[in-house]
N, C-alpha and C positions, 0 to 999 in steps of 0.2 A: 483401488489401483495401488500398486506397489510404488509408493512414492520414490522419486529418485534423489539420492542424496549427493548434492552439488558441493564440492569442495573448493572454496573460493579464496583467493587471496585477498586480503583487505588493501584496497587502493584508496586514494583520495577522493573527496567529493568533488571531482572535477568533470563527471561525466553525466550523461542525461539519463542513465538507467539507474533506478532505485535500487537495483540489486547489485550494483557495482560490478557486474560481470565483465563487460567489455564496451568499447565505446560505440554507440550506435552510429551508423554512417546514413547520410542523406539517401543513398542509393538504396539501402535497406528499407527505409521509410517509403519510398516509392513504390518498391517491390511489394511490401506489405499492402499498400492501398490497391494494387491489382490483384491481390490473392483471395482465396477463400480460407477463413479461419476456421480450424478445426479444434472445437472445445473438448478437452479431454476429461472424461469422467472417471471417478475412483470406481474400484471394482465392487465395493460395497453398494448393494443396490438401494439400501435405506440410509445412505449416507446424507447428512444434513447439508454437506457441502454441494454434493450432486443436485440436490433439490433446488437449493438457492442459486447455483451457478446457471442451471438450467432457466429457472424462473427469470433472473436477471438478464441473461443473454436474450432470450426470447422477447423481453420486454425493452431492453435498452441497447442493444448492440446494433448500431447503425452504421459503423464505418466500412465493414465489408461483409460479403455474404458469409454464412457460417454453416457449420454442420456439427453434430455430437458424435464423438468416436470413443472407443474404449482405449484402455492403456496398451493392450495388445496391438490394436490397429495403430496406435501412435508409434510404437516401436517399429512397425513395417513402413510407415509413411513419412518418418520425420526426415528422411534423407532426400526428399522431394523438395527442390529449391523454389518451386512455384507455390508452395503451401505454407501458410502460417499457422502457428499452434498457440492456444491459450491453455496453459497447463499449470496445475499445482505442483511446485517443487520444494525440496528441501535444500537449505542452504547452510554452509559453515563459513567462518571467517578464520582461516589459519592462524592469523596473527593474534586473535583475541586470546586472552588469558584463560577464559572459561569456554569450553567447546559446546556452547549452546547451539541448538539447531533450529532455524526459522522456516516457516512456511512462507513463500513468495508466490503470488500470482505472477506468471511469466508469460510474456508474449514474444515468441521467437520465429524467426524464418527457418524453414527446413534446410538442412545441409548434410551432405554425406560425410559427417564425422562421428567419431566414436564417442565423444564426450558431449553432453548437453550443454556444458558450458562454453563450447566451440560454436554452437549454433549462434547466428547473428541475433542478438538481443534487440528487440526493439522497444520494449518496456517492461519492466518488472517492479512490483510494489510489495513491501513486507505486509504480510497479513497476520501473522500470528507466531508465537513460539510452537514448535511441533507438538508439545505435550499439552497444550491448553485445550480445554474442551472446545467443541465447534461453537456451542452457544454463545461463546465470549466474543465471537468475531463475525459469524456468518451474516448477521443482520446489517453489516456494511458492505457486503459484496457488491450490491447493485451500484452503490455510491463509488466504489473503487474501479469497477470496470468502466463507469461513465467518466470517471477522472482520467482514466488510461487513454480513453478515446480522445479527450479533450488535450491531453498532453501530447499525443501523437500529431493532431492537427496543429498545435502550436509549434512545434519543432519543424514540422513540414513547411509551415508558412514562414518560419524564421530559422532556416538552417544555421545560422550564425550562432544561435544558442546551443547548439550541440557540442561546440568547442569551448563553451563557457561553463561556469558552475550554475547548472539549472536551479539549485536550491537558493543561490543568491537571488536569481530572478524571482522565484515564488515568494521568497521572505520580503521582497519589495511590497507584496500585497499585505503584510501583517498590519500595518497602519489603517486598513479598511476594516478589520474585524470589530473594531468598537463601534461601529455604525450598525452593527447587526446584533442578533442574539447569539451568544456563545453557549452552545449546549454541551454538557459533559456528563458522562455515567460516573457515579461517585467511586466505583472501584478502579476506575482510569485516572483517578487522582492520587498522588503519594499520600500515604496515611496522614502525615502531619499537615497535609494542604487541605483537608477536606472539610473543615469548619467554614461556614459561609462568612462569619464575621472575618476570617483570615483571609479568604479569598477576596472579599470586597476591599480589604486593606491594600492588597496588592494590585487589584484590577477593579476599577471603579465604574465600569461599564456593565451592561447587561449580561450576566451569566446565569444560566439555568442548570441545576442538577436534575437530570431526567432519567428516564428508564431506556433500555435498548429499544423497546417497542416504540417509543417516542421518536427516537432518531430514525428507526426503519421507516416509520410513517412519514416523517419529514423528507427523507430521500426519495420515497415513492411519490410523494405529492410535489416534489421539487420546490420545497418552500424556500422562496427567495430571501427570507429574513433570517435563516438559520445557517450558522456555520458549527459543524460539529467536530469533535475530538476523535481521530483514530489513533489509539494508543496500542503499541505492540510491546508487551512485556511478559514476564513469567507468570504473573497471576496467581502466586503461591506455589508454583512449581519448584522443583529443586534446583535447577541450573538458574542463575541469574546474571545475565551479561549486560546485553544492550536493551535500551528502552526507547523505541522509536515514538516521536510525537508529531502527528500531522493534523493540521486544521484543514478541513475541506468544506466548501459550500454545498449545501444540500440542493441549492436551485440552480447554481451555474457551473458546478462540478469543477471548480477552480481550487488550487491549494493556496493557502493563506499564510502557512506558517510550516516550516519543517526544521526538525532538530531531532538529536538523540543524545543520549549520555549513557556512561557506563554505570550500572547500578552500584552503588558503594555506601554502605552503612556508615563508615567512618568519615566520609565526605558529606553525610546528610543527604545523598541523592538516591532515594528509593525507587521502587517500581511505580511509575506514574507520572503526570504532569506535575511539574514542580512550582513552588513559589516564584522561582526565577523565570518560569515560563510565563506565568501570569504578568510578571513585571515587564518582560520583553514584549508581550502582546499589548499591553496596556500603555506603552509609552507615548506621549503626545509628540 
């Protein structure tokens, strides 16, 4: 698929969409729940994303009926207001100093508009930097689409959350992390944070440094004891701007922590989960 570049203005974290596109409305949620969701595949037939999104949707997409379509079909169908679309998009934030491009998994309602950014946004989640290899993130796709469904159910049942800061709501769950096992991949930790001795100094509860396969297995098995880190960063690529850090439950698909920082060597905030993140999560 020729991924669509979305140029978005940076606005404050006061909306329920992780992509900060526009404020989701309860009527859009209700319309989504009555729709068929069209999952847009990339043009590359051997795309790792295609394989994983198909596998994950077939196994775990329960909230609406679904069908798989091509990017060409998406362009002809996306004006239909009765359809919803799960699509991989690219996104920039105009006010960021460094013009990095991010991949987002976006769930939108159809609309007869020119710009995809003007389509009603139901839920969008940061997946990766655009230039990062697929293997760095596709193992978490099942967990992310399960989280998106849980998120939609939450705001449908509690529409007042739409007008509030949804990240404040999720961060109230942070205190529960210490009762479970926190699983992280070493490369998702900031370089100066990777020593277990240092991690345990800042976080005295159970943390395990694991492989991507371990996390993928925990998600697939819905391991109720595991909370895993979803980190979105440049992973050694040239442009270094934002670093998103989200903790998700492998068993319950809930968010337990959400934060992001701008990568800055001078401030000691590199690419990855920081000492300060461990301290926040480990607070009593």
